[in-house]
C-alpha positions in Angstrom: -27.8 -22.1 -10.7 -26.1 -19.7 -13.1 -26.4 -16.2 -12.6 -29.3 -14.0 -14.5 -28.5 -11.1 -16.8 -29.1 -8.6 -14.2 -26.9 -10.1 -11.6 -24.1 -10.4 -14.1 -24.8 -6.3 -15.2 -24.5 -6.0 -11.1 -21.6 -7.7 -10.2 -19.8 -6.0 -13.6 -20.8 -2.5 -12.5 -20.0 -3.1 -9.0 -16.4 -4.3 -9.9 -15.8 -1.5 -12.5 -16.8 1.3 -9.9 -14.6 -0.1 -7.2 -11.8 -0.4 -10.0 -12.3 3.2 -11.4 -11.5 4.5 -8.1 -8.9 2.4 -6.6 -5.0 2.9 -6.0 -4.3 -0.4 -6.5 -5.8 -4.0 -7.5 -4.7 -7.7 -6.4 -5.5 -10.9 -8.1 -5.0 -14.0 -5.5 -6.1 -17.8 -6.4 -8.2 -18.7 -2.9 -8.2 -22.7 -3.4 -8.0 -24.6 -0.9 -9.5 -21.5 1.9 -12.2 -23.0 4.1 -15.5 -21.0 4.5 -14.0 -19.8 8.3 -10.7 -18.9 6.6 -13.0 -16.6 3.8 -15.3 -14.9 6.4 -12.0 -14.0 8.5 -10.2 -12.5 5.5 -13.1 -10.6 4.4 -13.9 -9.1 7.8 -10.5 -7.7 8.1 -10.4 -6.7 4.5 -13.8 -4.6 5.8 -12.2 -3.2 8.8 -9.3 -2.0 6.5 -11.2 -0.6 4.0 -10.4 -2.6 1.3 -12.7 -3.8 -1.8 -12.4 -8.0 -1.8 -14.8 -10.1 -3.7 -14.6 -13.7 -5.4 -15.6 -12.8 -9.3 -15.9 -15.1 -12.3 -12.9 -14.3 -14.9 -15.4 -13.7 -17.6 -16.9 -11.1 -15.5 -13.9 -9.3 -14.2 -12.5 -9.2 -17.7 -15.1 -7.0 -18.8 -15.6 -5.2 -15.5 -11.8 -4.2 -15.6 -12.2 -3.0 -19.4 -11.8 0.9 -19.3 -9.6 1.0 -15.8 -6.3 1.1 -15.7 -6.0 -2.6 -14.4 -7.0 -3.6 -17.8 -3.0 -5.2 -17.7 -4.3 -8.0 -15.3 -6.8 -9.4 -17.9 -4.1 -12.0 -18.3 -4.0 -13.4 -14.8 -7.8 -13.8 -14.6 -7.9 -17.7 -14.5 -8.7 -20.2 -12.1 -10.6 -19.1 -9.2 -9.4 -15.6 -8.6 -10.3 -13.4 -5.7 -9.9 -9.4 -6.5 -8.8 -6.9 -3.7 -9.0 -3.4 -4.5 -7.2 -0.8 -2.4 -8.6 3.1 -2.4 -7.1 4.8 0.7 -3.5 4.0 0.0 -1.9 1.2 -2.3 -0.2 -0.9 0.0 -3.1 -1.4 2.1 -4.5 -4.9 0.1 -0.8 -6.1 -0.4 -0.3 -6.2 3.3 -3.4 -8.0 4.2 -3.1 -10.2 2.0 0.8 -10.7 2.9 -0.2 -11.0 6.7 -3.0 -13.6 6.1 -1.2 -15.5 3.7 1.4 -16.3 6.5 -1.5 -17.7 9.0 -3.2 -19.2 5.6 -0.6 -20.7 3.2 -3.6 -21.9 0.7 -3.6 -18.1 -0.1 -1.8 -17.5 -3.4 -0.8 -14.1 -4.9 -1.1 -14.0 -8.8 -0.8 -10.4 -10.0 -0.5 -6.9 -8.5 -0.9 -3.5 -10.5 -0.6 -0.2 -9.1 -2.2 2.8 -11.1 -2.3 0.6 -14.3 1.5 -0.5 -13.5 2.0 -4.5 -13.5 4.1 -6.2 -10.7 4.4 -10.1 -10.5 3.3 -11.7 -7.3 7.2 -11.8 -5.9 6.5 -8.0 -5.4 4.2 -8.6 -3.0 6.7 -7.7 0.0 7.7 -4.6 -1.9 4.3 -3.2 -2.3 3.0 -4.1 1.4 6.0 -2.4 2.5 4.6 0.9 0.8 3.8 3.6 3.6 1.0 4.3 4.4 -0.6 7.7 4.6 0.8 9.2 7.6 4.0 7.6 7.2 4.5 9.2 3.9 3.5 13.1 5.0 5.8 12.3 7.9 8.4 11.1 5.5 7.9 14.5 3.2 7.9 16.8 6.0 11.3 15.2 7.3 12.5 16.5 3.9 11.1 19.7 4.2 12.4 20.6 7.6 15.7 19.0 7.2 17.2 22.1 5.6 15.5 24.4 7.8 16.9 22.4 10.7 20.3 22.5 9.5 20.3 26.1 9.1 19.4 26.8 12.4 22.1 24.6 13.7 24.6 26.2 11.7 23.3 29.6 12.8 23.3 28.3 16.5 27.0 27.3 16.1 28.7 30.2 15.1 27.5 32.2 18.6 28.5 28.8 20.5 31.9 28.9 18.4 32.4 32.5 19.7 31.4 31.9 23.3 33.6 28.9 23.5 36.7 30.8 22.1 36.1 33.4 24.6 36.1 31.3 27.5 39.1 29.5 26.1 41.0 32.7 26.0 39.2 33.2 29.6 41.1 30.5 31.0 44.4 31.0 29.2 44.6 34.7 30.8 43.4 33.2 34.2 46.0 30.2 34.1 48.8 33.1 32.9 47.9 35.5 36.2 
């Protein structure tokens, strides 16, 4: 039985809201997944904070109108699973990559980050993007590097002086 107009509008609005606040989106073909596998994937998505939904292509096309993910419209063919990442751009890619290792039936169609379209072969690259904590750590290391180098350089001057004086003292003792 088909969906009522109100149900379709609800789905379009829900997916549109998810797309508006997402950092990245991934479309995948889920043909061949069993109900248990889909349930497991949905469970993993919930724990990772990823919006995951099977959406009809016509509804998905309407939902992504006016969002940065309009570039995904051409990839909306066949059975489609939509995954939106909220907290970090690579979260959905990591989920689908890791789950795809266990379940080969899952096939990524397209990836979009902030409106830029990537091919499905870029999944590993997107999945390897650092999470928030890793990115903060990398930025802090970059900020601390010049200060650390300055401290080492400043510490090296007195150290060199002490080593020179010690060597002179050794020479004088050896000469005496």
